[in-house]
SEPA-452527 format. One record per residue (C-alpha): x, y, z; residue in one letter; chain. Coordinates in nm, 4 decimals. Example, Ala and Ser with C-alpha at 12.3 -4.5 7.8 and 13.67 -1.06 7.14 Angstrom:
2
+----------+----------+----------+---+---+
:     east :    north :       up : r : c :
+----------+----------+----------+---+---+
:   1.2300 :  -0.4500 :   0.7800 : A : A :
:   1.3670 :  -0.1060 :   0.7140 : S : A :
+----------+----------+----------+---+---+
This chain:
412
+----------+----------+----------+---+---+
:     east :    north :       up : r : c :
+----------+----------+----------+---+---+
:   0.6087 :   3.0099 :   1.3450 : X : A :
:   0.5171 :   2.7775 :   1.0274 : X : A :
:   0.1971 :   2.4994 :   0.9651 : X : A :
:   0.2117 :   2.2243 :   0.6708 : X : A :
:  -0.1534 :   2.1466 :   0.5695 : X : A :
:  -0.1551 :   1.8194 :   0.3558 : X : A :
:  -0.5286 :   1.8355 :   0.1804 : X : A :
:  -0.6624 :   1.5931 :  -0.0318 : X : A :
:  -0.6673 :   1.8945 :  -0.2088 : X : A :
:  -0.2709 :   1.9895 :  -0.2331 : X : A :
:  -0.0655 :   2.1292 :   0.0727 : X : A :
:  -0.1155 :   2.4958 :   0.2796 : X : A :
:   0.1164 :   2.6470 :   0.4396 : X : A :
:   0.0621 :   2.8337 :   0.7219 : X : A :
:   0.2546 :   3.1262 :   0.9495 : X : A :
:   0.1803 :   3.1608 :   1.2771 : X : A :
:   0.1715 :   3.4687 :   1.4366 : X : A :
:   0.2382 :   3.4228 :   1.8008 : X : A :
:   0.4613 :   3.7233 :   1.9311 : X : A :
:   0.1006 :   3.8192 :   1.8695 : X : A :
:  -0.2023 :   3.5435 :   1.9378 : X : A :
:   0.0319 :   3.3190 :   2.1957 : X : A :
:  -0.3101 :   3.1622 :   2.3272 : X : A :
:  -0.4484 :   3.1007 :   2.0552 : X : A :
:  -0.1096 :   2.9930 :   1.8171 : X : A :
:  -0.0372 :   2.7587 :   2.1560 : X : A :
:  -0.4083 :   2.5858 :   2.1051 : X : A :
:  -0.3791 :   2.5271 :   1.7697 : X : A :
:   0.0089 :   2.3769 :   1.7736 : X : A :
:  -0.0619 :   2.1370 :   2.0621 : X : A :
:  -0.3940 :   1.9817 :   1.8819 : X : A :
:  -0.1812 :   1.9412 :   1.5524 : X : A :
:   0.1147 :   1.7231 :   1.7843 : X : A :
:  -0.1178 :   1.5241 :   1.9730 : X : A :
:  -0.3037 :   1.4397 :   1.5407 : X : A :
:  -0.6511 :   1.6598 :   1.6321 : X : A :
:  -0.6740 :   1.8083 :   1.3174 : X : A :
:  -0.5882 :   1.4684 :   1.1326 : X : A :
:  -0.8573 :   1.3420 :   0.8796 : X : A :
:  -1.0999 :   1.6071 :   0.9589 : X : A :
:  -1.3020 :   1.6984 :   0.6475 : X : A :
:  -1.3974 :   2.0791 :   0.5725 : X : A :
:  -1.7392 :   2.1160 :   0.6630 : X : A :
:  -1.8814 :   2.4223 :   0.5500 : X : A :
:  -1.7474 :   2.5763 :   0.2292 : X : A :
:  -1.8652 :   2.9223 :   0.1051 : X : A :
:  -1.7458 :   3.0632 :  -0.1912 : X : A :
:  -1.5381 :   3.3492 :  -0.1799 : X : A :
:  -1.6290 :   3.3595 :   0.1790 : X : A :
:  -1.4526 :   3.1144 :   0.3638 : X : A :
:  -1.3697 :   2.7617 :   0.4549 : X : A :
:  -1.4547 :   2.6388 :   0.7991 : X : A :
:  -1.2162 :   2.2960 :   0.9130 : X : A :
:  -1.1447 :   2.1652 :   1.2838 : X : A :
:  -1.4652 :   1.9389 :   1.4467 : X : A :
:  -1.4225 :   1.5932 :   1.4867 : X : A :
:  -1.7236 :   1.5828 :   1.4382 : X : A :
:  -1.8373 :   1.7360 :   1.0962 : X : A :
:  -2.1353 :   1.8944 :   1.2356 : X : A :
:  -1.9809 :   2.2367 :   1.3426 : X : A :
:  -2.0864 :   2.2503 :   1.6800 : X : A :
:  -1.7951 :   1.9956 :   1.8107 : X : A :
:  -1.4336 :   2.0433 :   1.9054 : X : A :
:  -1.2792 :   2.1893 :   2.2677 : X : A :
:  -0.9575 :   2.3605 :   2.3108 : X : A :
:  -0.6141 :   2.1538 :   2.4311 : X : A :
:  -0.6442 :   2.2086 :   2.7914 : X : A :
:  -1.0301 :   2.0356 :   2.7368 : X : A :
:  -0.8615 :   1.7324 :   2.5507 : X : A :
:  -0.6459 :   1.7217 :   2.8567 : X : A :
:  -0.8694 :   1.7478 :   3.1228 : X : A :
:  -1.0951 :   1.4982 :   2.9814 : X : A :
:  -0.8300 :   1.2408 :   2.9650 : X : A :
:  -0.7525 :   1.3074 :   3.2948 : X : A :
:  -1.0605 :   1.2065 :   3.3803 : X : A :
:  -1.1063 :   1.5928 :   3.5384 : X : A :
:  -1.3627 :   1.9222 :   3.4321 : X : A :
:  -1.1584 :   2.2028 :   3.2536 : X : A :
:  -1.3733 :   2.4799 :   3.0126 : X : A :
:  -1.4464 :   2.3995 :   2.6900 : X : A :
:  -1.3979 :   2.7656 :   2.5315 : X : A :
:  -1.0852 :   2.9443 :   2.5686 : X : A :
:  -1.0922 :   3.3556 :   2.5542 : X : A :
:  -1.0659 :   3.5530 :   2.2763 : X : A :
:  -0.7134 :   3.7387 :   2.1281 : X : A :
:  -0.8373 :   3.9798 :   1.9354 : X : A :
:  -0.6203 :   4.1962 :   1.8026 : X : A :
:  -0.6968 :   4.5134 :   1.6083 : X : A :
:  -0.4201 :   4.5569 :   1.3389 : X : A :
:  -0.4551 :   4.1215 :   1.2136 : X : A :
:  -0.8168 :   4.1397 :   0.9909 : X : A :
:  -1.0086 :   3.9938 :   0.7604 : X : A :
:  -0.8903 :   4.1402 :   0.4915 : X : A :
:  -0.6906 :   3.9615 :   0.2713 : X : A :
:  -0.7694 :   3.6226 :   0.0835 : X : A :
:  -0.5873 :   3.3151 :   0.3444 : X : A :
:  -0.6586 :   3.4890 :   0.6466 : X : A :
:  -0.5936 :   3.2223 :   0.9396 : X : A :
:  -0.8805 :   3.2100 :   1.2045 : X : A :
:  -1.0137 :   3.0355 :   1.4785 : X : A :
:  -1.3916 :   3.0422 :   1.5037 : X : A :
:  -1.5465 :   3.1787 :   1.8351 : X : A :
:  -1.8210 :   2.9890 :   1.9521 : X : A :
:  -2.1483 :   3.2459 :   2.0821 : X : A :
:  -2.2148 :   3.1556 :   2.5120 : X : A :
:  -2.5388 :   2.9845 :   2.5408 : X : A :
:  -2.6808 :   3.0187 :   2.8807 : X : A :
:  -2.4598 :   3.1352 :   3.1420 : X : A :
:  -2.3057 :   2.8158 :   3.2204 : X : A :
:  -2.1622 :   2.7681 :   2.8462 : X : A :
:  -1.9807 :   3.0593 :   2.7894 : X : A :
:  -1.8555 :   3.1236 :   2.4732 : X : A :
:  -1.4274 :   3.1287 :   2.2956 : X : A :
:  -1.2340 :   3.0154 :   2.0691 : X : A :
:  -1.2379 :   2.5588 :   2.1029 : X : A :
:  -1.0473 :   2.3616 :   1.8023 : X : A :
:  -1.2535 :   2.4821 :   1.4728 : X : A :
:  -1.0377 :   2.7492 :   1.2540 : X : A :
:  -1.1551 :   2.8933 :   0.9016 : X : A :
:  -0.9634 :   3.0269 :   0.5732 : X : A :
:  -1.0693 :   3.2724 :   0.3730 : X : A :
:  -1.0555 :   3.2621 :   0.0291 : X : A :
:  -1.2470 :   3.5579 :  -0.0695 : X : A :
:  -1.0841 :   3.9687 :   0.0469 : X : A :
:  -1.2030 :   4.2351 :   0.2706 : X : A :
:  -1.4264 :   3.9946 :   0.4899 : X : A :
:  -1.4051 :   4.2597 :   0.7525 : X : A :
:  -1.7011 :   4.2052 :   0.8799 : X : A :
:  -1.5392 :   3.9030 :   1.1048 : X : A :
:  -1.2790 :   4.1671 :   1.2422 : X : A :
:  -1.4026 :   4.1459 :   1.6595 : X : A :
:  -1.5939 :   3.8473 :   1.6443 : X : A :
:  -1.3583 :   3.6246 :   1.5307 : X : A :
:  -0.9767 :   3.5882 :   1.6540 : X : A :
:  -0.6975 :   3.5994 :   1.3276 : X : A :
:  -0.3981 :   3.4449 :   1.5142 : X : A :
:  -0.2454 :   3.2961 :   1.0844 : X : A :
:  -0.2047 :   3.3583 :   0.7187 : X : A :
:  -0.1458 :   3.1423 :   0.3731 : X : A :
:   0.1803 :   3.1928 :   0.2939 : X : A :
:   0.1908 :   2.8619 :   0.0515 : X : A :
:  -0.0561 :   2.6779 :  -0.0961 : X : A :
:  -0.3049 :   2.9706 :  -0.2798 : X : A :
:  -0.3357 :   2.7360 :  -0.5763 : X : A :
:  -0.5115 :   2.4676 :  -0.3357 : X : A :
:  -0.7748 :   2.7638 :  -0.1969 : X : A :
:  -0.8587 :   2.8341 :  -0.5337 : X : A :
:  -0.9944 :   2.4090 :  -0.5814 : X : A :
:  -1.1603 :   2.4605 :  -0.2058 : X : A :
:  -1.3377 :   2.7587 :  -0.3526 : X : A :
:  -1.4453 :   2.5749 :  -0.6438 : X : A :
:  -1.6166 :   2.2065 :  -0.4804 : X : A :
:  -2.0123 :   2.1111 :  -0.4832 : X : A :
:  -2.1280 :   2.1749 :  -0.2068 : X : A :
:  -2.4720 :   2.0823 :  -0.0479 : X : A :
:  -2.7161 :   2.2976 :   0.0260 : X : A :
:  -2.5612 :   2.3813 :   0.4258 : X : A :
:  -2.2290 :   2.3795 :   0.2060 : X : A :
:  -2.0858 :   2.0918 :   0.3086 : X : A :
:  -1.8176 :   1.9129 :   0.0257 : X : A :
:  -2.0400 :   1.6604 :  -0.1972 : X : A :
:  -1.7134 :   1.4913 :  -0.1975 : X : A :
:  -1.5476 :   1.4950 :   0.1468 : X : A :
:  -1.2059 :   1.7677 :   0.2237 : X : A :
:  -0.9273 :   1.6222 :   0.4079 : X : A :
:  -0.6335 :   1.7323 :   0.6548 : X : A :
:  -0.4510 :   1.3759 :   0.5591 : X : A :
:  -0.1913 :   1.5068 :   0.7349 : X : A :
:  -0.0303 :   1.8297 :   0.9369 : X : A :
:   0.3002 :   1.8508 :   0.9841 : X : A :
:   0.4162 :   2.1175 :   1.2399 : X : A :
:   0.7660 :   2.3613 :   1.0728 : X : A :
:   0.8593 :   2.4857 :   1.4635 : X : A :
:   0.6777 :   2.5498 :   1.7744 : X : A :
:   0.7770 :   2.7805 :   2.0250 : X : A :
:   0.5709 :   2.6110 :   2.3225 : X : A :
:   0.6689 :   2.4023 :   2.5770 : X : A :
:   0.3947 :   2.1326 :   2.6346 : X : A :
:   0.1448 :   2.2045 :   2.9014 : X : A :
:   0.1543 :   1.9185 :   3.1097 : X : A :
:  -0.0143 :   1.6207 :   3.0640 : X : A :
:  -0.0273 :   1.6456 :   2.6957 : X : A :
:  -0.0172 :   1.2714 :   2.5402 : X : A :
:   0.1203 :   1.2374 :   2.2030 : X : A :
:  -0.0589 :   0.9636 :   1.9780 : X : A :
:   0.1854 :   0.7032 :   1.9316 : X : A :
:   0.0638 :   0.7117 :   1.5465 : X : A :
:  -0.1719 :   0.9034 :   1.3682 : X : A :
:  -0.5528 :   0.8213 :   1.2909 : X : A :
:  -0.5739 :   0.5935 :   1.0285 : X : A :
:  -0.9607 :   0.6230 :   0.9918 : X : A :
:  -1.1675 :   0.9739 :   0.9816 : X : A :
:  -1.3114 :   1.0614 :   1.3074 : X : A :
:  -1.7019 :   1.1498 :   1.1135 : X : A :
:  -1.9058 :   0.9354 :   1.0255 : X : A :
:  -1.9330 :   1.0477 :   0.6691 : X : A :
:  -2.1616 :   0.8871 :   0.3997 : X : A :
:  -2.0084 :   1.0777 :   0.1098 : X : A :
:  -1.8163 :   0.9910 :  -0.1832 : X : A :
:  -1.4668 :   0.9236 :  -0.0395 : X : A :
:  -1.1651 :   1.2058 :  -0.0719 : X : A :
:  -1.0414 :   0.9588 :  -0.2906 : X : A :
:  -1.3327 :   0.8620 :  -0.4477 : X : A :
:  -1.3869 :   0.9332 :  -0.8569 : X : A :
:  -1.7614 :   0.8896 :  -0.8873 : X : A :
:  -1.7344 :   0.9254 :  -1.2309 : X : A :
:  -1.4379 :   0.7276 :  -1.3372 : X : A :
:  -1.5800 :   0.4316 :  -1.5463 : X : A :
:  -1.3107 :   0.1499 :  -1.5837 : X : A :
:  -1.2803 :  -0.2199 :  -1.6892 : X : A :
:  -1.3439 :  -0.4308 :  -1.4542 : X : A :
:  -0.9557 :  -0.5606 :  -1.5278 : X : A :
:  -0.8387 :  -0.1924 :  -1.4132 : X : A :
:  -1.0309 :  -0.2036 :  -1.2122 : X : A :
:  -0.9221 :  -0.5283 :  -1.0181 : X : A :
:  -0.5777 :  -0.4012 :  -1.0892 : X : A :
:  -0.6151 :  -0.0670 :  -0.8591 : X : A :
:  -0.8482 :  -0.2739 :  -0.6196 : X : A :
:  -0.5123 :  -0.5485 :  -0.5796 : X : A :
:  -0.2444 :  -0.2408 :  -0.6196 : X : A :
:  -0.4188 :   0.0127 :  -0.2872 : X : A :
:  -0.4841 :  -0.3745 :  -0.1240 : X : A :
:  -0.1153 :  -0.4050 :  -0.1254 : X : A :
:  -0.0227 :  -0.0683 :  -0.0663 : X : A :
:  -0.2287 :  -0.0622 :   0.2500 : X : A :
:   0.0273 :  -0.4189 :   0.2813 : X : A :
:   0.3543 :  -0.2850 :   0.2608 : X : A :
:   0.1951 :   0.0079 :   0.4751 : X : A :
:   0.0908 :  -0.1970 :   0.7736 : X : A :
:   0.3926 :  -0.3466 :   0.7585 : X : A :
:   0.5831 :  -0.0832 :   0.7633 : X : A :
:   0.4239 :   0.0340 :   1.1119 : X : A :
:   0.5091 :  -0.3072 :   1.2635 : X : A :
:   0.8724 :  -0.2529 :   1.1770 : X : A :
:   0.8610 :  -0.5863 :   0.8565 : X : A :
:   0.9501 :  -0.3173 :   0.6335 : X : A :
:   1.1803 :  -0.0035 :   0.6434 : X : A :
:   0.9862 :   0.2203 :   0.4075 : X : A :
:   0.6396 :   0.1285 :   0.2466 : X : A :
:   0.7850 :   0.1530 :  -0.1098 : X : A :
:   1.0975 :  -0.0334 :  -0.0866 : X : A :
:   1.1956 :  -0.2772 :  -0.3826 : X : A :
:   1.3639 :  -0.5376 :  -0.3925 : X : A :
:   1.6849 :  -0.4920 :  -0.6253 : X : A :
:   1.6677 :  -0.5024 :  -1.0192 : X : A :
:   1.8544 :  -0.8040 :  -1.0505 : X : A :
:   1.6720 :  -1.0782 :  -0.7544 : X : A :
:   1.3568 :  -1.2828 :  -0.8816 : X : A :
:   1.0675 :  -1.3270 :  -0.6233 : X : A :
:   0.9404 :  -1.6428 :  -0.7399 : X : A :
:   0.5839 :  -1.7330 :  -0.5081 : X : A :
:   0.3741 :  -2.0524 :  -0.4737 : X : A :
:   0.6114 :  -2.2690 :  -0.4378 : X : A :
:   0.5699 :  -2.6739 :  -0.4346 : X : A :
:   0.7138 :  -2.7651 :  -0.0691 : X : A :
:   1.0116 :  -2.9922 :  -0.2081 : X : A :
:   1.1218 :  -2.7589 :  -0.3742 : X : A :
:   1.4532 :  -2.7676 :  -0.2958 : X : A :
:   1.7266 :  -2.4371 :  -0.3598 : X : A :
:   1.9401 :  -2.6775 :  -0.6110 : X : A :
:   1.5748 :  -2.7553 :  -0.8025 : X : A :
:   1.5570 :  -2.3748 :  -0.8600 : X : A :
:   1.8733 :  -2.2962 :  -0.9257 : X : A :
:   1.8292 :  -2.6141 :  -1.1622 : X : A :
:   1.5748 :  -2.4713 :  -1.3650 : X : A :
:   1.6821 :  -2.1271 :  -1.4239 : X : A :
:   2.0241 :  -2.1483 :  -1.4473 : X : A :
:   1.9299 :  -2.1053 :  -1.8316 : X : A :
:   1.8471 :  -1.7616 :  -1.8350 : X : A :
:   2.1630 :  -1.6740 :  -1.7004 : X : A :
:   2.4224 :  -1.7028 :  -1.4130 : X : A :
:   2.2698 :  -1.7371 :  -1.0360 : X : A :
:   2.4986 :  -1.5715 :  -0.8034 : X : A :
:   2.1766 :  -1.7255 :  -0.4718 : X : A :
:   1.9318 :  -1.9104 :  -0.4410 : X : A :
:   1.7635 :  -1.9657 :  -0.2029 : X : A :
:   1.4003 :  -2.0692 :  -0.0493 : X : A :
:   1.2221 :  -1.9249 :   0.2383 : X : A :
:   1.1667 :  -2.1696 :   0.5181 : X : A :
:   0.9947 :  -2.1374 :   0.8286 : X : A :
:   1.2976 :  -2.0897 :   1.1466 : X : A :
:   1.1814 :  -2.3564 :   1.3559 : X : A :
:   1.0238 :  -2.6576 :   1.1886 : X : A :
:   1.2991 :  -2.5994 :   0.8254 : X : A :
:   0.9761 :  -2.6513 :   0.5892 : X : A :
:   0.9546 :  -2.4160 :   0.2691 : X : A :
:   0.7257 :  -2.1038 :   0.3356 : X : A :
:   0.6395 :  -2.1798 :  -0.0105 : X : A :
:   0.8638 :  -1.8459 :  -0.2260 : X : A :
:   1.1817 :  -1.7982 :  -0.2624 : X : A :
:   1.4637 :  -1.4757 :  -0.4084 : X : A :
:   1.6853 :  -1.5795 :  -0.7306 : X : A :
:   1.9538 :  -1.3557 :  -0.7698 : X : A :
:   2.1014 :  -1.3336 :  -1.1490 : X : A :
:   2.3920 :  -1.1425 :  -1.2404 : X : A :
:   2.2475 :  -0.9215 :  -1.4877 : X : A :
:   1.9044 :  -0.7480 :  -1.4487 : X : A :
:   1.8196 :  -0.8498 :  -1.8018 : X : A :
:   1.8592 :  -1.2236 :  -1.6668 : X : A :
:   1.6017 :  -1.2134 :  -1.3991 : X : A :
:   1.3715 :  -1.0345 :  -1.6294 : X : A :
:   1.3503 :  -1.3077 :  -1.8849 : X : A :
:   1.3262 :  -1.5417 :  -1.6682 : X : A :
:   0.9195 :  -1.5231 :  -1.5900 : X : A :
:   0.8612 :  -1.3689 :  -1.9366 : X : A :
:   0.9943 :  -1.7066 :  -2.0504 : X : A :
:   0.7614 :  -1.9351 :  -1.9024 : X : A :
:   0.4391 :  -1.7155 :  -2.0598 : X : A :
:   0.2804 :  -1.6594 :  -1.7109 : X : A :
:   0.2460 :  -2.0676 :  -1.5728 : X : A :
:   0.5930 :  -2.0729 :  -1.5042 : X : A :
:   0.8108 :  -2.3868 :  -1.4826 : X : A :
:   0.7150 :  -2.7606 :  -1.4791 : X : A :
:   0.9269 :  -2.9998 :  -1.3726 : X : A :
:   0.7970 :  -3.4378 :  -1.4071 : X : A :
:   1.0051 :  -3.6189 :  -1.2083 : X : A :
:   0.9957 :  -4.0515 :  -1.1788 : X : A :
:   1.0127 :  -4.1229 :  -0.8121 : X : A :
:   1.1783 :  -4.4652 :  -0.8732 : X : A :
:   1.4522 :  -4.6171 :  -1.0752 : X : A :
:   1.3650 :  -4.7066 :  -1.4558 : X : A :
:   1.3517 :  -5.0306 :  -1.5649 : X : A :
:   1.6372 :  -5.2176 :  -1.8009 : X : A :
:   1.4424 :  -5.3467 :  -2.0699 : X : A :
:   1.3855 :  -5.1594 :  -2.4877 : X : A :
:   1.2840 :  -4.8811 :  -2.5050 : X : A :
:   1.3774 :  -4.7230 :  -2.1194 : X : A :
:   1.6334 :  -4.5220 :  -1.9966 : X : A :
:   1.8575 :  -4.7019 :  -1.9153 : X : A :
:   2.1000 :  -4.4269 :  -1.7460 : X : A :
:   2.0452 :  -4.5061 :  -1.4214 : X : A :
:   2.3637 :  -4.2923 :  -1.2583 : X : A :
:   2.1291 :  -3.9659 :  -1.2008 : X : A :
:   1.8565 :  -4.1816 :  -1.0437 : X : A :
:   2.0608 :  -4.3147 :  -0.7518 : X : A :
:   2.1532 :  -3.9285 :  -0.6144 : X : A :
:   1.8393 :  -3.7015 :  -0.6685 : X : A :
:   1.5794 :  -3.9015 :  -0.8673 : X : A :
:   1.4457 :  -3.9368 :  -1.2612 : X : A :
:   1.4190 :  -3.5328 :  -1.3602 : X : A :
:   1.3167 :  -3.3408 :  -1.7173 : X : A :
:   1.1866 :  -2.9951 :  -1.6964 : X : A :
:   0.9669 :  -2.7956 :  -1.9332 : X : A :
:   0.8191 :  -2.4832 :  -1.9684 : X : A :
:   0.4506 :  -2.5370 :  -1.9689 : X : A :
:   0.0947 :  -2.3464 :  -2.0299 : X : A :
:  -0.1338 :  -2.3982 :  -1.7545 : X : A :
:  -0.3633 :  -2.5442 :  -1.9717 : X : A :
:  -0.0649 :  -2.7695 :  -2.0702 : X : A :
:   0.0066 :  -2.8119 :  -1.7294 : X : A :
:  -0.3101 :  -2.9893 :  -1.6728 : X : A :
:  -0.2583 :  -3.1939 :  -1.9574 : X : A :
:   0.0283 :  -3.2926 :  -1.8359 : X : A :
:  -0.0851 :  -3.3829 :  -1.4851 : X : A :
:  -0.3922 :  -3.5623 :  -1.6892 : X : A :
:  -0.1792 :  -3.8347 :  -1.8948 : X : A :
:   0.1098 :  -3.9120 :  -1.5612 : X : A :
:  -0.1944 :  -3.9698 :  -1.3666 : X : A :
:  -0.2931 :  -4.2323 :  -1.6096 : X : A :
:   0.0259 :  -4.4372 :  -1.5881 : X : A :
:   0.1655 :  -4.3175 :  -1.9114 : X : A :
:   0.4049 :  -3.9880 :  -2.0518 : X : A :
:   0.6214 :  -3.9633 :  -2.3193 : X : A :
:   0.8700 :  -3.6955 :  -2.3106 : X : A :
:   1.0708 :  -3.6146 :  -2.6271 : X : A :
:   1.3969 :  -3.3835 :  -2.6680 : X : A :
:   1.2352 :  -3.2475 :  -3.0642 : X : A :
:   0.8254 :  -3.1542 :  -2.9333 : X : A :
:   0.8787 :  -3.1770 :  -2.6214 : X : A :
:   0.5945 :  -3.3997 :  -2.3627 : X : A :
:   0.2817 :  -3.6549 :  -2.5162 : X : A :
:   0.0622 :  -3.8684 :  -2.3959 : X : A :
:   0.0564 :  -4.2718 :  -2.4753 : X : A :
:  -0.1919 :  -4.1465 :  -2.8242 : X : A :
:   0.1008 :  -3.9095 :  -2.9140 : X : A :
:  -0.0887 :  -3.6380 :  -2.8178 : X : A :
:   0.1393 :  -3.2907 :  -2.7780 : X : A :
:   0.0403 :  -3.1646 :  -2.4070 : X : A :
:   0.3857 :  -2.9166 :  -2.4336 : X : A :
:   0.5325 :  -2.7907 :  -2.7286 : X : A :
:   0.6976 :  -2.5265 :  -2.5632 : X : A :
:   1.0764 :  -2.5263 :  -2.4734 : X : A :
:   1.1917 :  -2.9231 :  -2.4462 : X : A :
:   1.4099 :  -2.9996 :  -2.1784 : X : A :
:   1.6594 :  -2.8515 :  -2.0640 : X : A :
:   2.0359 :  -3.0197 :  -2.1365 : X : A :
:   2.1855 :  -3.1632 :  -1.7809 : X : A :
:   1.8433 :  -3.1513 :  -1.6216 : X : A :
:   1.7609 :  -3.5420 :  -1.6245 : X : A :
:   1.5358 :  -3.7956 :  -1.8484 : X : A :
:   1.6005 :  -3.6577 :  -2.1653 : X : A :
:   1.9023 :  -3.4604 :  -2.1432 : X : A :
:   2.1017 :  -3.8308 :  -1.9853 : X : A :
:   1.9706 :  -3.9803 :  -2.2586 : X : A :
:   2.1500 :  -3.8055 :  -2.5679 : X : A :
:   2.0658 :  -4.0520 :  -2.8262 : X : A :
:   1.7397 :  -4.0929 :  -2.8294 : X : A :
:   1.4668 :  -3.8541 :  -2.8955 : X : A :
:   1.2013 :  -4.0424 :  -2.8146 : X : A :
:   1.1438 :  -4.1975 :  -2.3855 : X : A :
:   0.8179 :  -4.3649 :  -2.3016 : X : A :
:   0.7262 :  -4.3777 :  -1.9212 : X : A :
:   0.5021 :  -4.6353 :  -1.8093 : X : A :
:   0.4279 :  -4.8327 :  -1.5211 : X : A :
:   0.6444 :  -4.5942 :  -1.2814 : X : A :
:   0.5167 :  -4.3740 :  -0.9916 : X : A :
:   0.5181 :  -3.9797 :  -1.2152 : X : A :
:   0.4707 :  -3.6728 :  -1.0704 : X : A :
:   0.4382 :  -3.3246 :  -1.1529 : X : A :
:   0.5827 :  -3.0808 :  -0.9738 : X : A :
:   0.5366 :  -2.6670 :  -0.9853 : X : A :
:   0.8065 :  -2.5019 :  -0.9271 : X : A :
+----------+----------+----------+---+---+
């Protein structure tokens, strides 16, 4: 009968003496089953001696047996401790011996015994503990974790300066029936039961990173926490789920962007299998993100890279242009979809284009991209896409000057 402890220093597998110590092993297994030990801290570590854990308060004075816990949850009284099982053949001789800490009796009304606290020996031949504390198991895997535990820095009270915690407990086999009234929580705890102000078990006090790298790490941790939350509420099948590699996720869309707009813009990078702007089920309003499925993974990877980090910008005239000389004369598209010209722009170029449009005049050039009315370049990156509107439809002209019309610069 075994139990796996996942600690912040590594895993430990414990074999239990269920036949020799049935009462102690039942108490231990049922406390594991109700997540009692999850996120508990090792509060007493003595080099080459022992490492003690199992007190939710991490003070050495807390903890109780499973029968006391059940009674307290039901509003009843029950002894906090149970009588220890001392087996003469089970001794504190080997490194990795697991033993229940026996609390001393305090006056007649507070008899001692075993509760929830236990320790693991990290030294050998500590036989003077025999008869004082109750052995009930042995470590069979994870001795390298005991080596790390033996080398931690501690304060004058033996408490590690950097928390060492039991992150998770996995019962590999449990031969005992659950006692009446046992309530198993729906999920393990997400925060430590004690109020520790020490260095967190996942924190490195000596690590100094550039601000950008530190911010990136914080964002990754926040994303992982969000993914775990979505998994817990059932919105994700599991936290590490990833979309297919040929699917591009586009976020922060303009609310007016349609499926066909995105397909028109991104079709230059490859064959698009499907393109969908995600919308509210009730109102039909855009949620401002979309999924674009390409035929090949390379096409999906190329698309965001080509935008230089700022994405694509659509210039759209909201009403047909006039027919005077120097202006666009091709009106068939304007009747159905308005007038579009699509450019790849950086954030700085987008700002300049927006200012030019606000002034009521902008020049679209097939050969040089976008200029303002003074002829200054705004965007000199990729010219308008063929078949995408103003520039492409006017194949016989290089320059189109648009002025005095209602212009809108639409980020995708």
